[in-house]
C-alpha positions in Angstrom: 32.4 -23.9 30.7 31.3 -27.4 31.8 29.9 -30.4 30.0 26.2 -30.9 30.7 25.1 -33.4 33.2 21.7 -34.9 33.2 19.6 -32.9 35.7 16.6 -34.9 37.0 13.7 -33.3 38.7 14.8 -34.5 42.2 18.1 -32.7 41.9 16.5 -29.6 40.5 14.1 -29.4 43.4 16.9 -30.0 45.9 19.0 -27.3 44.3 16.2 -24.7 44.3 15.7 -25.4 48.0 19.3 -25.0 48.8 19.5 -21.7 47.0 16.3 -20.4 48.7 17.0 -21.5 52.2 20.8 -21.7 52.6 22.3 -19.7 49.8 24.9 -20.7 47.2 27.4 -21.8 49.7 25.3 -24.9 50.5 26.5 -26.6 47.4 30.0 -25.2 47.4 31.4 -26.5 50.7 34.6 -27.8 49.2 35.2 -25.1 46.5 37.6 -22.2 46.9 35.9 -18.9 46.6 38.0 -17.3 43.8 41.5 -17.5 42.5 44.6 -19.6 42.9 47.8 -17.6 42.4 48.7 -17.4 38.7 51.4 -19.8 37.6 51.2 -22.5 40.2 49.5 -24.9 37.8 51.9 -25.6 34.9 49.7 -27.7 32.7 47.9 -26.0 29.8 44.7 -27.8 28.7 43.1 -27.4 25.3 39.3 -26.8 25.2 38.8 -30.4 24.4 41.0 -31.6 27.3 39.2 -29.2 29.6 35.9 -30.7 28.5 37.2 -34.1 29.4 38.2 -32.8 32.9 34.6 -31.5 33.3 33.1 -34.8 32.2 35.3 -37.0 34.4 34.4 -34.8 37.4 30.7 -35.1 36.7 30.9 -38.8 36.1 32.8 -39.0 39.4 29.7 -37.7 41.2 30.0 -33.9 41.2 26.8 -32.4 39.6 27.6 -30.2 36.6 25.5 -27.4 38.1 27.8 -27.4 41.1 30.7 -26.7 38.8 28.7 -24.0 37.1 27.8 -22.4 40.4 31.4 -22.4 41.5 32.4 -20.8 38.2 29.8 -18.1 38.5 30.8 -17.4 42.1 34.4 -16.9 41.0 33.3 -14.5 38.2 31.1 -12.5 40.7 34.1 -12.2 43.1 36.2 -10.8 40.2 33.5 -8.2 39.5 33.4 -7.3 43.2 37.1 -6.8 43.2 36.8 -4.2 40.4 33.7 -2.5 41.7 33.3 -3.4 45.4 30.7 -0.7 46.3 28.0 -2.0 44.0 27.1 -0.4 40.7 25.7 -1.5 37.3 26.8 -4.8 35.8 25.9 -6.0 32.4 26.3 -9.7 31.9 26.6 -10.9 28.3 25.5 -14.5 27.8 25.8 -16.9 24.9 24.3 -20.2 23.8 26.5 -22.6 25.8 27.7 -23.4 29.3 29.7 -20.2 29.3 26.4 -18.4 29.2 25.2 -20.6 32.1 28.2 -19.3 34.2 27.1 -15.8 33.3 23.6 -16.4 34.5 24.9 -17.6 37.8 27.2 -14.6 38.2 24.3 -12.3 37.4 22.1 -13.8 40.1 24.9 -13.6 42.7 25.7 -10.1 41.9 22.1 -9.0 42.0 21.8 -10.7 45.4 24.9 -8.7 46.5 23.2 -5.4 45.7 24.4 -4.7 42.2 22.1 -3.4 39.5 22.4 -6.3 37.1 21.1 -6.9 33.6 21.6 -9.8 31.3 22.2 -9.2 27.6 21.7 -12.4 25.6 23.6 -13.2 22.4 21.1 -16.0 21.7 17.7 -16.9 23.1 17.1 -18.9 26.2 15.5 -21.7 24.0 19.0 -22.5 22.7 20.3 -23.3 26.2 20.2 -26.9 27.5 21.2 -28.9 30.5 23.0 -27.0 33.3 23.0 -23.8 31.4 19.3 -23.9 30.9 18.8 -24.5 34.6 21.1 -21.6 35.5 19.1 -19.3 33.2 15.9 -20.4 34.7 17.2 -19.4 38.2 17.7 -15.8 36.9 14.6 -13.6 37.6 16.0 -10.2 36.5 15.9 -8.5 33.1 17.2 -10.2 30.0 17.6 -8.3 26.8 18.8 -9.1 23.3 22.5 -8.2 22.7 23.0 -4.7 21.3 25.5 -1.8 21.4 23.3 -0.2 24.1 25.1 -2.4 26.6 27.9 0.2 27.0 25.5 2.8 28.4 24.1 0.3 30.9 27.2 -0.8 32.8 30.1 0.1 35.0 31.4 -3.4 34.5 30.7 -5.9 31.8 30.8 -9.7 32.2 31.7 -11.5 29.0 30.1 -14.9 29.2 29.2 -15.4 25.6 31.6 -18.0 24.1 34.7 -18.7 26.2 37.4 -21.0 24.9 35.4 -23.3 22.8 34.5 -21.0 19.9 35.0 -22.7 16.5 33.8 -20.1 13.9 34.5 -16.4 13.3 32.3 -13.8 15.0 30.3 -11.6 12.6 27.3 -9.3 12.4 25.8 -7.6 15.5 28.1 -9.4 17.8 31.1 -7.8 16.1 29.5 -4.4 16.4 28.8 -4.9 20.1 32.4 -6.0 20.6 33.7 -2.9 18.8 31.5 -0.6 20.9 32.6 -2.2 24.2 36.3 -2.1 23.3 36.0 1.6 22.4 34.0 2.5 25.5 36.6 1.8 28.1 34.1 -0.1 30.3 36.1 -2.8 32.2 35.4 -6.3 31.0 35.6 -9.5 33.1 35.8 -12.5 30.7 34.6 -15.9 31.7 37.2 -18.5 30.8 38.6 -16.5 27.8 37.6 -13.3 26.1 34.9 -14.1 23.5 36.4 -14.3 20.0 39.7 -15.8 21.2 40.5 -19.4 20.2 41.4 -21.4 23.4 43.8 -23.7 21.6 45.7 -21.2 19.6 45.1 -17.7 21.0 44.1 -16.5 17.5 41.2 -14.1 17.1 38.2 -15.5 15.2 36.7 -12.5 13.4 36.7 -10.1 16.4 37.2 -10.3 20.1 36.6 -8.5 23.3 39.5 -7.0 25.3 39.2 -7.9 29.0 40.7 -6.3 32.1 40.3 -9.6 34.0 39.8 -13.2 32.8 38.6 -15.9 35.2 39.4 -19.4 33.9 38.9 -22.7 35.6 41.2 -25.5 36.9 44.0 -24.8 34.4 44.8 -22.2 31.8 44.7 -22.9 28.1 47.2 -22.2 25.4 45.0 -19.3 24.2 45.7 -17.5 27.5 49.5 -17.6 26.8 49.8 -17.3 23.1 49.5 -14.0 21.3 47.3 -12.2 20.4 45.0 -13.9 23.0 47.4 -13.1 25.9 47.1 -9.4 25.0 43.3 -9.6 25.2 43.0 -11.5 28.5 44.3 -8.9 30.9 45.0 -10.4 34.3 44.2 -14.1 34.4 43.1 -15.9 37.5 42.5 -19.6 37.9 39.4 -20.5 39.9 39.1 -23.8 41.8 35.6 -25.1 40.9 36.0 -28.6 42.3 37.9 -30.5 39.7 40.5 -32.7 41.2 44.1 -32.8 39.9 43.8 -36.5 39.6 42.0 -36.1 36.3 45.3 -35.0 34.7 46.7 -38.6 35.0 44.0 -39.7 32.5 44.1 -36.7 30.3 47.9 -36.7 30.0 48.2 -33.1 28.7 51.2 -32.5 26.5 51.5 -28.7 26.8 52.7 -26.7 29.8 54.0 -23.4 30.9 57.7 -22.9 31.0 58.8 -22.9 34.6 61.9 -23.8 36.5 60.3 -26.8 38.1 60.1 -28.4 34.6 63.9 -28.4 33.9 66.0 -27.6 37.0 69.7 -26.9 36.4 72.9 -29.0 36.7 74.1 -29.0 40.3 77.5 -27.6 41.2 79.5 -30.0 43.4 82.3 -29.2 45.8 84.6 -31.6 44.0 83.6 -30.6 40.5 85.9 -29.6 37.8 85.5 -27.3 34.8 85.8 -30.3 32.5 82.8 -31.9 34.3 80.7 -29.0 33.0 81.4 -29.5 29.4 83.2 -27.6 26.6 81.0 -25.4 24.3 82.1 -24.2 20.9 80.7 -21.2 19.1 81.5 -21.0 15.4 82.3 -17.5 14.1 81.7 -16.0 10.7 84.0 -13.6 8.8 86.2 -11.0 10.5 83.7 -8.3 10.0 80.9 -10.2 11.7 82.3 -11.9 14.8 80.1 -10.1 17.3 77.2 -12.5 17.1 79.4 -15.6 17.8 81.1 -13.7 20.7 77.6 -13.0 22.2 76.7 -16.7 21.9 80.0 -17.7 23.5 79.5 -15.3 26.4 75.9 -16.7 26.9 77.3 -20.3 27.0 80.0 -19.3 29.5 77.6 -17.5 31.8 75.1 -20.4 31.6 77.7 -22.6 33.2 79.7 -24.4 30.5 83.1 -25.2 32.0 85.0 -24.1 28.9 84.0 -22.1 25.8 86.0 -21.8 22.6 85.2 -19.7 19.6 86.2 -21.5 16.3 87.1 -19.0 13.6 89.0 -18.5 10.4 92.5 -17.0 10.8 91.4 -13.4 10.1 88.3 -13.7 12.3 90.3 -15.3 15.1 92.5 -12.2 15.4 89.4 -10.1 15.9 87.8 -12.4 18.4 91.0 -12.7 20.4 91.1 -9.0 20.8 87.7 -9.0 22.6 87.6 -12.0 24.8 89.4 -13.2 28.0 87.9 -16.3 29.7 86.7 -17.5 26.3 89.3 -19.3 24.2 89.9 -18.9 20.4 90.9 -21.5 17.9 91.7 -21.0 14.2 89.7 -23.4 12.0 90.0 -23.6 8.2 86.5 -24.3 6.9 84.5 -27.4 7.2 87.5 -29.8 7.3 89.1 -27.8 10.1 85.8 -27.9 12.1 85.7 -31.7 11.5 89.2 -32.1 12.9 88.4 -29.9 15.9 85.2 -31.7 16.8 86.9 -35.1 16.6 87.9 -34.3 20.2 84.8 -35.7 22.1 85.5 -33.3 25.0 84.1 -30.5 22.8 80.5 -31.7 23.4 78.2 -28.8 22.4 78.3 -26.5 19.4 76.4 -23.3 18.5 76.5 -22.0 15.0 74.6 -19.6 12.8 75.0 -16.2 14.5 76.9 -14.0 12.1 78.0 -17.1 10.1 76.8 -15.9 6.7 74.3 -17.5 4.3 75.3 -20.0 1.6 77.2 -23.1 0.8 80.2 -22.5 3.1 77.8 -22.4 6.1 75.9 -25.5 4.9 79.3 -27.3 4.8 80.1 -26.2 8.3 76.8 -27.3 9.6 77.1 -30.7 7.9 80.6 -31.1 9.5 79.1 -30.4 12.9 76.3 -32.8 12.3 78.8 -35.5 11.5 80.3 -35.0 15.0 79.1 -36.4 18.3 78.5 -33.0 19.8 75.1 -31.6 20.7 74.2 -28.8 18.3 72.3 -25.5 18.4 71.5 -24.2 14.9 70.4 -20.5 14.7 70.1 -17.7 12.2 72.3 -18.2 9.1 72.7 -21.9 9.9 69.0 -22.3 9.3 68.6 -19.8 6.4 71.4 -21.6 4.5 69.2 -24.7 4.2 66.1 -22.9 2.7 66.3 -25.1 -0.4 67.7 -28.1 1.3 65.6 -28.6 4.4 65.1 -32.4 3.7 68.9 -32.8 3.6 69.3 -31.1 6.9 66.5 -33.1 8.5 68.0 -36.3 7.1 71.3 -35.6 8.8 69.6 -34.8 12.1 67.7 -38.0 12.0 70.8 -40.0 11.5 72.7 -38.8 14.6 72.5 -39.8 18.2 73.3 -36.4 19.8 70.5 -33.9 20.0 69.9 -30.8 17.8 68.1 -27.7 18.8 66.8 -25.3 16.1 66.0 -21.7 17.2 64.2 -19.9 14.4 62.2 -16.7 14.6 59.0 -16.6 12.5 60.8 -15.4 9.4 63.4 -18.1 9.5 60.8 -20.6 10.3 58.8 -19.8 7.2 61.8 -20.1 5.0 62.9 -23.5 6.4 59.5 -25.1 7.0 57.5 -23.6 4.2 53.9 -24.9 4.4 53.9 -25.2 8.2 54.2 -21.4 8.5 50.5 -21.2 7.4 49.2 -23.1 10.4 47.2 -20.7 12.6 48.5 -22.1 15.9 52.1 -21.3 16.9 52.0 -24.4 19.1 51.0 -26.6 16.1 53.7 -25.0 13.9 56.4 -25.7 16.4 55.2 -29.3 17.1 55.0 -30.3 13.5 58.3 -28.7 12.7 59.9 -30.7 15.6 58.3 -33.9 14.3 59.4 -33.2 10.7 63.0 -32.2 11.6 63.7 -34.6 14.4 65.1 -31.7 16.4 63.8 -29.7 19.4 62.4 -26.5 17.9 62.4 -23.2 19.7 60.0 -20.9 17.8 60.9 -17.6 19.2 58.9 -14.5 20.0 57.2 -12.9 23.0 55.4 -16.2 23.4 58.3 -18.6 22.5 57.2 -22.2 22.0 59.6 -25.1 22.7 58.5 -28.3 21.0 60.0 -31.8 21.1 59.8 -34.4 18.2 57.5 -36.6 20.4 54.8 -33.9 20.5 55.4 -32.2 23.8 55.2 -28.4 23.9 56.2 -25.7 26.4 55.1 -22.1 26.1 57.2 -19.3 27.6 55.5 -16.2 29.1 58.3 -14.3 30.9 59.9 -12.5 28.0 59.9 -8.7 28.4 59.6 -6.4 25.4 63.1 -5.0 25.9 64.5 -8.4 24.6 63.6 -7.1 21.1 67.2 -5.9 20.5 70.0 -6.8 18.1 72.0 -9.8 19.3 69.4 -11.0 21.9 68.8 -14.2 20.0 72.5 -14.9 19.6 72.9 -14.8 23.4 69.9 -17.2 23.7 71.4 -19.7 21.3 74.6 -19.6 23.3 72.9 -20.1 26.6 71.1 -23.2 25.3 74.5 -24.5 24.0 76.0 -23.9 27.4 73.3 -26.0 29.1 73.7 -28.7 26.5 77.5 -28.7 27.3 76.5 -29.5 30.9 74.6 -32.5 29.5 71.1 -31.4 30.1 68.5 -33.0 27.9 67.9 -31.0 24.8 64.2 -30.3 25.5 64.9 -29.2 29.1 68.0 -27.2 28.0 66.1 -25.3 25.4 63.2 -24.5 27.8 65.7 -23.5 30.5 67.6 -21.3 28.2 64.5 -19.5 27.0 63.2 -18.9 30.6 66.6 -17.7 31.9 66.9 -15.4 28.9 63.5 -13.8 29.8 64.4 -13.6 33.4 67.7 -11.9 32.6 65.9 -9.4 30.4 63.5 -8.6 33.2 66.4 -7.1 35.2 66.5 -4.1 32.8 64.0 -1.6 31.6 64.7 0.5 28.5 68.2 0.6 27.3 68.9 -3.2 27.5 71.4 -4.4 25.0 72.4 -7.9 24.2 75.7 -7.7 26.1 73.7 -7.1 29.3 72.0 -10.4 29.2 74.9 -12.8 30.1 76.0 -10.4 32.9 72.5 -10.6 34.4 72.5 -14.4 34.7 74.3 -14.6 38.1 71.5 -12.5 39.7 68.9 -14.8 38.1 70.6 -17.9 39.5 70.7 -16.3 42.9 67.0 -15.5 42.7 66.4 -19.2 42.0 68.4 -20.2 45.1 71.3 -21.6 43.1 
């Protein structure tokens, strides 16, 4: 958990006296006892950044052992919430400071009347600094890690590795993890379930599945990205005495997607529809206009003052039969789109949904890129550049107005090739944004929004019912509608993704894409807008 501080003999003696005479609270006067409501801290820290936060706090005068005691207390409180009337607790410890947190929790639980045993993944001799001191304060039983742990506990505390694991788990540890996961015994994980990479959420070999995870100061990307999120259970953030002021030095570039990050354009009493921009959705052939209509409806419900569907003559007839507030304009190919977008009042374009894959779509995209409008490229508009990604990125780099790309993983792999092999979804999105010069929305249950300058936002409010045909078309249109209102591209993309998730949450089973735009007024009301 924490970086080691040097523990001199005087401090050790003082600490032992405090524990014996006054209890743990003597060194925790300014530390909250357990959790801060989930979601109030937007920053996400990598394991390396969290290590820096620890180090800065220790260098600022807080002993490392005090941080460890606070962490152990938070873990013990989490166990008490699961099994308040005592019982058997098995604490699994590892070779680092996460193991030290576990020894503290074991001591506190034993003092509280629980039957507590420690199961060590590595020997005490491998512990150093604060973790060694915490282990020395444990006077109960300590056994080597084995599958017998499942018969010895009503609750298991996982304090083996936490977020800093760097190599796959193998051997006996894997067998123990399998036995625990199959047993159904509830697990409280310290920092992050062992086996989950704190930076990427990926499983390194094997991992424990926790009912509760107690992390410290700030969550990490591994708590939000899948599959790590699935293994964390409920996540609580414990205040262990690290001040928010360390963030000014660390300057984290990753955060949760929350409304406080983006806000929405204000509606003014003297406003006019033209003040709120004019969005354009480009439709495909007459047999496939539904996707563009969904995008157009998303743009309109997101607040664009006007929305027009641009379509070929046959397709325009189909669209006109299905829309009311949305306008329709006949456009003859790329040249027709160029002529249409010469009107600077048409300031945002979404294209790709139902557009078709091939040269005609590439030509339409290039025509839009030559305009001054902000642009959202989705679906077929991305797949049409599978063999011409550099040409697309070159056109993006040469324009002043922003571009947002909204691929799912399959489309991402086709367009960005080698980047699809990166284990971290956050890294994939960031590098794709840097390469393309566009804001990248890498979709999924843990959608990542990345900017070309390296900032990343991870979304965590998408319900499973969003996995339905046309959902992504609505999202692309929503982002376009926000761009039409002149939101910054990064903020518009993040807002569109969050609002899309919030709209989906208003339905259970049976959600279809057409429901999403109609849910947005209720979402805005819930935000006080």
